[in-house]
C-alpha positions in Angstrom: 33.6 4.3 53.8 35.6 2.7 56.8 32.9 0.3 59.7 35.2 1.2 62.6 35.5 4.2 64.9 39.4 4.3 64.1 40.6 6.2 59.9 42.8 3.8 58.6 45.3 6.8 57.5 45.7 10.2 57.1 42.7 12.1 55.5 42.4 13.7 52.6 41.2 17.3 51.9 38.2 15.3 50.7 38.1 13.6 53.9 38.5 16.4 55.8 36.7 19.1 54.3 33.2 15.7 55.1 34.5 16.0 58.1 34.3 19.9 58.9 31.0 19.9 57.4 29.5 18.2 59.9 31.4 20.0 62.5 29.8 22.7 61.4 26.5 21.0 61.4 26.6 19.7 64.9 28.3 22.7 65.7 25.0 24.3 65.2 22.6 22.0 65.2 23.9 21.2 69.9 22.3 24.6 70.2 18.2 24.0 71.3 15.9 21.4 70.0 16.7 18.0 69.1 21.0 17.6 69.0 21.5 16.1 65.5 19.1 18.5 64.2 18.2 22.0 63.2 15.5 24.4 64.5 14.7 27.9 61.6 16.8 30.0 64.4 20.1 27.3 63.9 19.2 27.6 59.9 18.8 30.7 60.1 22.8 31.3 62.4 24.2 28.7 59.9 23.8 30.9 57.3 24.2 34.4 58.8 28.0 32.4 60.2 29.0 30.2 57.9 26.8 30.8 54.4 27.3 34.6 54.8 29.1 35.3 51.7 27.9 32.9 48.9 24.2 33.5 50.8 24.5 37.0 51.1 21.4 37.8 49.4 19.3 36.3 52.3 19.4 38.8 54.6 15.7 38.0 56.1 13.1 35.8 57.6 11.3 35.4 55.1 14.2 33.8 52.3 15.0 31.3 55.8 11.9 30.3 56.2 11.9 29.7 52.5 15.3 27.8 52.3 13.5 25.9 55.4 10.1 24.6 54.6 12.1 23.6 50.9 14.8 21.8 52.9 12.0 19.8 55.2 11.2 17.1 52.6 9.5 14.9 56.0 7.4 18.8 57.2 8.4 17.7 60.5 9.8 21.5 61.5 13.9 19.9 61.8 16.6 20.0 59.7 18.9 16.4 59.8 21.8 16.3 58.2 20.6 14.7 55.0 17.9 17.9 54.7 20.9 20.5 54.9 23.9 18.6 52.6 20.3 19.5 50.9 20.8 22.6 50.8 25.3 22.3 51.0 25.4 20.6 47.4 22.6 23.4 46.2 25.8 26.2 46.9 28.2 23.9 46.2 27.1 23.5 42.3 25.9 26.9 42.0 29.7 28.4 43.4 31.9 26.3 41.1 28.9 27.1 38.4 30.0 31.2 40.0 33.6 30.8 39.5 33.7 29.2 36.4 31.7 32.3 34.8 34.4 34.1 35.8 37.1 32.3 34.9 35.9 32.4 31.2 35.2 35.7 31.6 38.5 36.7 32.8 40.2 34.8 30.3 37.8 36.2 27.2 39.0 39.7 29.0 42.1 39.5 28.8 42.1 36.8 25.4 39.8 38.5 23.0 41.0 37.2 19.8 41.0 32.9 21.0 38.2 31.3 20.5 38.5 28.9 23.6 37.8 25.1 23.2 35.9 23.2 25.3 38.4 20.0 25.8 41.5 22.3 26.3 39.4 24.2 29.2 41.7 24.5 32.5 40.9 25.6 35.8 42.5 26.9 38.4 40.8 26.9 41.8 41.7 28.7 44.1 39.1 29.3 46.9 
C-alpha cells in the first residue's frame, strides 16, 4: 500500500473495485451518527440499494437486526468499515460459489456425456 495520498499510476481493476467498496460504504456511513460507521438504518439502506440482487432474501427488520448483530463484533451498536467488510466477504464468497455451481450445471446440461476433470475446468465469470 502506498504511504502517500497520491496513487502511483493507473489503478488496476481490483484496485478500482476496492475504491468503489470504500466509496459505497461512505455514501451510507455519512447519513447519520458517526461518519465512518453504519447504524442499523444505514445498513438496511445499503443492503436494500447496493446488495439488492445478492441479498434479495433479506426483506425484514429481523433479518437486518440479525446481520447487524453478527457483524458488530465489538458490540458497540455501530458497524465499522472492517465489520461491514465481513458482510462483503461473505457475499463475495457465496456469489463466487454460486457462479461456479451455475456454470457447472450449465456445462453438464450442454455436455452430459463428458466427465469433467477439475484441472481442466475453465472459469468464465461474466458479471
